[in-house]
ROKEBA-792540 format. One record per residue: x, y, z of N, C-alpha, C, O, CB in turn. Coordinates in steps of 0.02 Angstrom, whole numbers, plus 50000, padded with zeros to 5 digits. Atoms other than C-alpha are relative to their C-alpha. Last residue first. Glycine has a CB too. Layout:
<atoms>
XYZXYZXYZXYZXYZ ...
</atoms>
This chain:
<atoms>
499635001850040574735579050728500644995449996500924994549942500075004249986 499394997250009573625578450875500314998449921500124993349892500464997350060 499535005850015571895572150879500675004549969500665008049918499634993849938 499735000150054570845586650937500474994449995500784993450047500255005749990 499315002449989569635584951088500325000549924499904999649880500014991850035 499744999350067567835593151122500694997750009500934998650065499965007349969 499144999750005567055586351283500095000549920499834996749880500464992050035 499565000050060565215592151317500684999749992501015004850003499905004649973 499294998550011564335588951482500284998149936500374992249922500384997150048 499705002150054562575584651539500695003849998500825007750043499555000949940 500365007250020561425586751699500354997249942500194991349932499205000749979 500085000550079562685602151751499564990850003499734985750033501035000749947 499485005450020562315605251930499794999449933499235000349910500004992650042 499635000449956561255621552003500624995149979501184997149993499614998350054 499764990850016560025626351868500524999150065500535004550093499175008450014 499574998150038559965607051846500185007249981500515009649934499854996949957 499185001849994559335603252008500455001149948501055001449962500114993150011 499594997649948557925615952003500704995850017501214998350041499555000250061 499914993150019557285609751832500515003450065501095005150055499185003949991 500534994750010557075594051894500425004549972501035003749966499605002950063 499494993849947558125577851851499615005949976499435007149919501035001349978 499355002949971557505560551806500555005750030501065005750065500374995549938 500205005249952555675563251751500534997950048500414994650099499784994149964 499955005650027556355579651656499774993350066499914994150126500795000149967 499315003449990556295597551701499784994249958499454995049907500274997950083 500205007749972555005611451646500744996150006501284998149985499414995249937 500594998249926555005630851646499914992250007499524990250050499045005549982 500465007049981556415633651520499784999550066500025001750118500394993249990 500845001050019556665652251476499684993750032499124993250057499864999049915 500444995549960558485654751568499174998650005498804997950053500125007049970 499894992750011559275639551463499525004250062499115001350097499755002149914 500844999650047559355623351554500155008649990500445012750025498974997450063 500524998249969561305619851600499375003349976499425006649924500225002950037 500584997150013562715612151521499455000350033499224994950053499864998449957 500695002649957564385610051560499545003449987499575009549984500005000150074 500604996949996565735612251428499414996650035499104991750017499845001449938 500555002549958567465603651425499365003850023499415005350082500294998150056 500544996949969568655611651288499474994150056499284989150026499555003449931 500144994450016570155607251189499375004050056499425009950074499824999049926 500704995749969570735591651257500095007149992500555010250018499854998950084 499794994649961572345584851155499345002950007499045005549960500575004749970 500354993049992572155568951086500235003650034500695001950072499445000450020 499964995750051573235555051025499765007550009499985012549981499664997049951 500075003650061572575539151100500145006149953499865006349898499264996249990 499585006250016573385540851275499834998749934500184994449908499894993650046 499224997350017572875559451285500304992449979500744991949936500505004450081 499984996950055570955553751267500665002049981500805002949922499595005050002 499915003750059571195540151387499915004049951500005000749900499624994649992 499655004650014571965550951520499924994949936500394992949901499984997550052 499444995050021570755565251504500654994049991500894993749935500185007250070 500204998750069569205551651523500735005349962500895005149902499135004750004 499835006050043570055543551671499925002349925500275000449878499504993450018 499345001749991570235560551766500204995349938500634996249895500104996550072 499524994450025568585567451730500574996549984500654995149925500175005750051 499774993649968567765550851778500405004449953500715002549903500444998450061 499255000349966567115536651664499985007250039499565011550026500754999549936 499794992349992565325532851608500624999550045500704995650092499365005350037 499275000949974564675516551523500015006950010499745011049973500624996749951 499804993150007562755513051488500794998950032500974994350069499425005950046 499454999949961561875495651462500435008250000500375011249946500454993649970 499414997150024560235495651398500615000750067500575001750128499765007649966 499645005650029558825483151471500835003049968501334999449963499434996849934 500004998850064557945497251589500474994449969500864992350012500225007349987 500604999950021557375496251758500035001249930499545003649902499625004550035 500415005449977558945488751850499184999749968498804994949973500005000850080 500674996649961560155501351758499504994250018499414990449970499555005949947 500655003450009561715492351722499665001550033499685000250093499934994550003 500504998949956563155504551735499344995549969499054997249917499875008250008 500585002050027564995501151668499385000650043499484999650103500094993849980 499925002950053566295511951713499304997449982498825001149970500534995350004 500554999750049566605519651877500064999249922500515002149892499735006050010 500155005650023568045512451976499395000649964499124995449945499984995550047 499425006350005568185526352100499724995449961499144994149976500224995950070 499814998250048566645537952078500634996649981500794995949922499995005950004 499354997149991565635528552209500235003049921499905001449871500564993650033 499475005350015563875526652203500575002449992500605008449978499904996149945 500355007050010562135535152255500544995349984500394989449990499444999949938 499715005450044562815551352312499714993450014499554991050068500744999450008 499565004549968561555563252398500324995249951499984992949906499644996550051 499324997249981560825578352324500394995550028500944997850043499985005550044 499924996649943559485569952219500365005150025500425009949986500104996950028 499194998449955559215564352051499855004450057499475009250054500675004849951 499464995550027557335560451997500734999550050500844997150105499675008249998 499734996549939556545544552049500475005249976501045003649959500364995150051 500704996549983555645537351874500195004450070499815009250078499304993750015 499964994250018557485531651820499345002850001499255006749954500325000349942 500725000150032557665518651958500035006049960500275010849990499365000250053 500025007650046559515516452017499335001049947499375000349886499834991750062 500235005449959559555533452096499834994249944499584994749889499335002550047 500815002950028560505547152012500004992550036500474988850053499924998949894 500544998549979561885555352101499414998449979498905000850002500015004650003 499865002049949563635549252025499415001250066499554999150121500635002850006 500025007049989562815548851860500224998750065499994993450087500394996249953 500625002849999562165568251888500154992650003499804989750045499565002249942 500404996449939563905572651942499314997249993499144993250038499985008849996 499815003249944564875564751805499585000250066499474995150099500585002250012 499284997549962563835573051668500014994250052499574990350068500005008950042 499955000049919562855563151559500595001750041501154999250046499874993850024 500385005749956563265563751375499805002050069499975007750085500454993650009 500474998149952563835574851224499704995150045499294991250019499545003049970 500685004649973565305571651114499735002350070500065004350118500194991550010 500384996449946566525580451002499484995150024499154991349989499675006849974 500535003649983568045571750918499575004250048499825006750098500224993550028 500384999549908569015583050823499594995750014499184994249970499545006550023 500805001949989570165580250673499804999750072500084997650123499814992749967 500404993949997571955588850660499294999750008498955004750018500105003549946 499534995449949572875572550618499525007750003499255009549951500975001549961 499334999150036571505562250514500345005050040499955009250064499955002349922 500134992849993569945553150632500895002649965501404999649983499755002550101 500414998950058569715534650581500155007749991500065010249936499184997850012 499505003750066571115528050714499565003249929499885002949877499964988850002 499374998250012570505540350852500244998649943500525002649906500374997950039 500064993050015568705537450839500585001949982500645004549927499755004150051 500365002350062569175517850858499765008749962499825009749901499194993850028 499504999750048570295523251004499774998849920500154999849872500504994950023 499544996250006568725530051084500704999049956500885003249915500105000950057 500114995850051567625516351055500455005649982500655006349924499455002350011 499985002950061568445503651147499915003749936500225003249882499584995750001 499305001349993568965511451317500034996149925500574994449903500244995150075 499684995950025567385521251301500724996549988501114999649952499955005850039 499504999649959566285507351310500615004449987500985002349943500174994350007 499425003650019564785510551205500615000650050500665006150077500205002449932 500145005850009563105518551266500594994049967500404988249955499455001149963 500025004149927563765533851341499784993049988499904989150034499465003450058 499734995949949564605543951207499804997850066500124998950117499815006849992 499285004649963564345529651081500175004250060500525001350101500814999649945 499515004750055562585537751044500424994850046500314991350095500625005649950 500245007349976562255551751170500404994349964501004993249965499194998949983 500504995849940562585567251060499674992350029499304988449999499225007249959 500565004549963564175558550964499665003150047499955004850098500224994250033 500314997349946565325566950838499584995150050499494989450029499585005049973 500345005849978566865561250737499605003950065499865006750114500574993150019 500524998249936567545575450636499694993050012499514989249967499325006449981 499934991749957568845577850499499795000050064500065003350109499535006349968 500414993449979568615558950440500365006450031500855005950069499484997850054 500824999850045569325543550340499855007250004499845011249956499244995050041 500004993150019571165544150442499405000649941499595003449889500795002149972 499714993149953571185525450444500105006949985500375007849931500614999050019 499305002349983569905513950346500385006950036500135012550045500424997149924 499694993050047568225513650379500754999450004501074996650048499785008550035 499865003750055567075499850449500385005649956500145008049905499324996749968 500184995250064567235505850620500144997449947500664994249945500325006449996 499775004150047567365492150765499765003049943499285000449914499824993250007 499445003649982566895499050934500424997349943500964995049959499804994950043 499404996149999565765511650860500534997450037500985001350051499885006050024 500115000249907564515497450824500685005149977501065004649929500114990250070 499465003649975563805494350635500085003450072499605005750104500685000649950 499875004549917562375499050533500644998050014500984995549970499624992550009 499905006150003562575512150396500134998350059500465000950104500414998249960 500225003449938561765527750332500354992450021500194988049981499234999149991 499855006749991562605537950197499714997250067499895000250118500744999349997 499305002149971561915556050166500114992750026499624990950059500155004650059 499665004749991560275564350108500614998350008500965003049987499884997949973 499665001950047559535580150156500364992450006500564990250059500435005249993 499364998650043558105579450166500485002150057500295003250115499905006449937 499694993449983556465580950244500485002049981500565008149974500115000950049 500564995049987555315567250193500255005350005499925009849979499614999350053 500354999150051556605554850105499475005450019499215008149970499754993549977 499454998450081558065558250215499335000749946499285005949912500714990749966 499924991649989556685559050373500335000649942500105004949904500445003450070 500724996150014556125539950311499985008150014499535011649992499404996750052 500275000050074557905534850301499495001449979499435003049920499994995549974 499644994650034558275540050475500014999749937500155005049910500605000750018 500274994249999556745530050540500495006449971500265011949955499795000750069 500474999250066557575515650457499505005650008499175007649960499574993149985 499804999950074559115517050541499425001649948499425005049897500294992949982 499834992749991558335518350713500085001949930499735006049902500665001750045 500644995949973557415502550684500145007650005499725012049996499784997350076 500394999650050558925494250618499475004950000499445009349957499784994749992 500625004549999559955496550782499715003649939499735009749929499495000050075 500015007849996561755497850785499414997249975499344991849947500084997350070 500295003249943562125515650727499874991449986499954988049935499285004250017 499775006749970563275524350609499564998950054499615003050099500774999750025 500195002449938562845541250512500124992550011500134989049960499325001750010 500185006749997563995547650383499764997850059500154997250106500494996149984 500055005349950564145565650362499944993749981499794992749922499515000950037 500185006250025564965577450228499934994050051500404990150063500494998649951 499585005649992564915595150298499664993249961499074992549942500104998950081 499414998850054564065609750226500544994350004500974993149962500395007650013 499464995249990563015616450369500684997849951501235000549950500185000250083 500414994050020561335607050301500545005950016500435011549993499225000850045 500095001950067562455590550315499845007349977500215010149936499414993949984 499304999750019562965593650498499965000849911500415003849883500444992450031 499754994649992561145596350542500795002749985500995008549983499845000450056 500384995950036560575580750462500095007550012499965011249964499364998250012 499595001650052562095570950553499735004449943500095006749899500034992349986 499294995149993561365578250705500404999849924500725004449899500614996450069 500234994350001559505572150654500745004550003500865009749972499455000850061 499514996150039560255554850622499665007849992499595009649933500144995949922 500264997750058558765545850692500345005449969500035010249945499395001750008 500804999249972559915536250812499585001649941499644997949892499885006450058 500314992050035561745543250756499104998850028498715003450042500095000449877 500515002349966562725530650866499505005849988499325010250027500184998250073 500035007849975564235537750804499544998550055499635000050114500704997550026 500344999149936564155553050694499854992450023499574987949992499315004749992 500365006450005565515552150554499545001950063499825005750103500484992450003 500295000449924566075569350481499614991850006499274989049963499315007550012 500035007450012567095572750313499824999650082500205001650126500794995549963 499655006249950567305591950331499624993749999499014994450003500035002150082 499615002550022566675605050209500594995850028501184995350010500105003749975 500064998450070565935616350312500474995749965501054996649982500115007249984 500025007250033566135608950486499915001449932499864996049903499424995050025 499375000250043566765625850577499924992849973500414989149982500745001350043 499534995150039565565625150719500514998849951500944994849969500335003050040 500224999150083564215612550743500415004949970500355006549911499205002749986 499775008250033564675605950916499775000949940499544995949913499654992350033 499464999850058564725625750969500214993049973500764991949948500685003550026 499485007249982563875624651147500525000549937501125000449949499504990749998 499695001649933562965640751169500264995850013500434994850072499745000050041 499644992849980562595647250995500295000050064500725004150080499515006250000 499255001250031561985628250973500365005850010500915004650034500054998349920 499894997950059560495631651089500724999849975501215001350010499745006149999 499504993050006560355621851233500015001549946500004996649909500715000050019 500054995450058558835610051221500345005450006500065010950000499395002049985 500374993549993558515605851401500155003449946500145009649949500145004150060 500705000149974558755586251372499695006950004499085007549994499984996850068 500305001649943560225589351259499394999150028498925000749990500155002650025 499735006049982560715600551121499814997750070499655001750114500695000549993 499994999349936559865612351007500374994050034500464989050000499335001050022 499815004149948559965614650832500125001250069500445006250086500444997849984 499394998249990558575623250745500544996050030500274991550062499945004750029 499864995249944557135612350709500875002749998501354999549977499804995750078 500244993350023556635602950542500165004950042500135010550016499315000449991 499764997150052557545587050573499905006549978500345009549947499864996949962 499504998850003557035587150753500485000349940501035003149947500114997250036 499794993449963555355589050730500745001550007500935007249995499735000050070 500064995650052555355574850595500205007350031500595011450006499264999649971 499504999450036556025562650725500065006849962500555010649964499994994749960 499824993650017554685567050848500675000849948500985006149943500115003450067 500704994949997553525551750831500345006849992500105010749952499494999750081 500184999250067555165540550769499395004850011499245007849959499844992949960 499634994050031555955542650941499705002049920499805007449892500854997949997 499924994049958554475533751025500305005849972500055011449967500364998650056 500694995550013554505519350896499815007350027499585011649989499464996050026 500084998450065556285517050915499345002949986499235008749969500124994549962 500274993850006556215513351096499955003349945499665008749952500255003450032 500674998449959556015495251089499915007250005499335009450003500004997050076 500575002250029557345493350967499295000750039498755001650011500154993249985 500234993750053558385503751066499534997149951499105001149931500655003549954 500454994349980558125491651212500025004849945499515008149938500205003550067 500684999249982558585477251112499675004850026499105006150007499874996450030 500365001050053560165482151033499065001650009498645005749988500214992349983 500264992450021560655489151193499754999049936499365003449918500585006249997 500364997249966560655471451271499735008149963499165010649961500384999950065 500855003150005561275463051109499535002550061498935001750052499984990550006 500314996650062562795476451116499414997450003498925001150011500314999049930 500594996849969563305471651301499575003449932499105007349938500275006350062 500535005549965564425456751277499475004750009498955002450033500234996050080 500754998850036565355467851150499514996250041498964995150015499934997049918 500174994650055566975459851191499375000849996499004995949994500224998649933 499775001750079566875446051326499875007649961499415011549976499424992749959 500424998350035566765452951521500194997949932500774999549919499885006150011 500115005850036567975445451644499594999349942499534993849915499794996150038 499375004250019567725458551780499654994249956499094991749959500454996750072 499925007049981566125468251807500784997649965501014999949912499274995149967 499685004250041566185487651810499944992050028499964990550088500745002849994 499424997250037564925495651934500374995949952500044990849939500475002050045 499285003149973563115489951964500605003249967500575005949911500054991849985 499604999350033561295497051949500774996950031500894995950090499915006549986 
</atoms>
């Protein structure tokens, strides 16, 4: 893993992420139907929506999911009365999403595109949401301004991704669980090139994220740190249940575009 690199061309990471998610798409297709049918729960430990509130107050709202993958979050939004649009870079993921629309429903627009350059007019949506997707796979200095542009005044940005503490402590190799020692500096945290996967992630500190959101017209409403539910019995290959009960493996940001 490396830190931010100077002199990068715009979206030089898109081809790597496209290749990575094309390879991952068959695995995600195997449990897409379960996600489309189940009650909403968030993150790797499936924290219930009742404890998170990412889908609250969405009825009648125009929503864009940034990096929708198999688009189950958009399906959850549609089932709650929102008018979602799912956007993703990877044709194979969108193909699974279309199959789920046919098999499970409901139907809503699915568009191939990138969160860094949205094919929508200014002030087109009331809600922009990302569970991972753009939240970690797109440069926040590029996609957050675009989210601000397409949101109407009073619209909300809701995003879920890896926590800063997990990012700082995670070893370079995915199969090695996160431990108790810092593995990288927080200062300058930005672009992360994992050595064992082709995809490229982006993570920034809390302070930098707050400044970025404010600079583009947002006020931060909440920062929710996610911990495993009490009845969870197993962890993941990269984060044990013991670790995740002490430190948040994931975090949710909710921000509102100022009038």
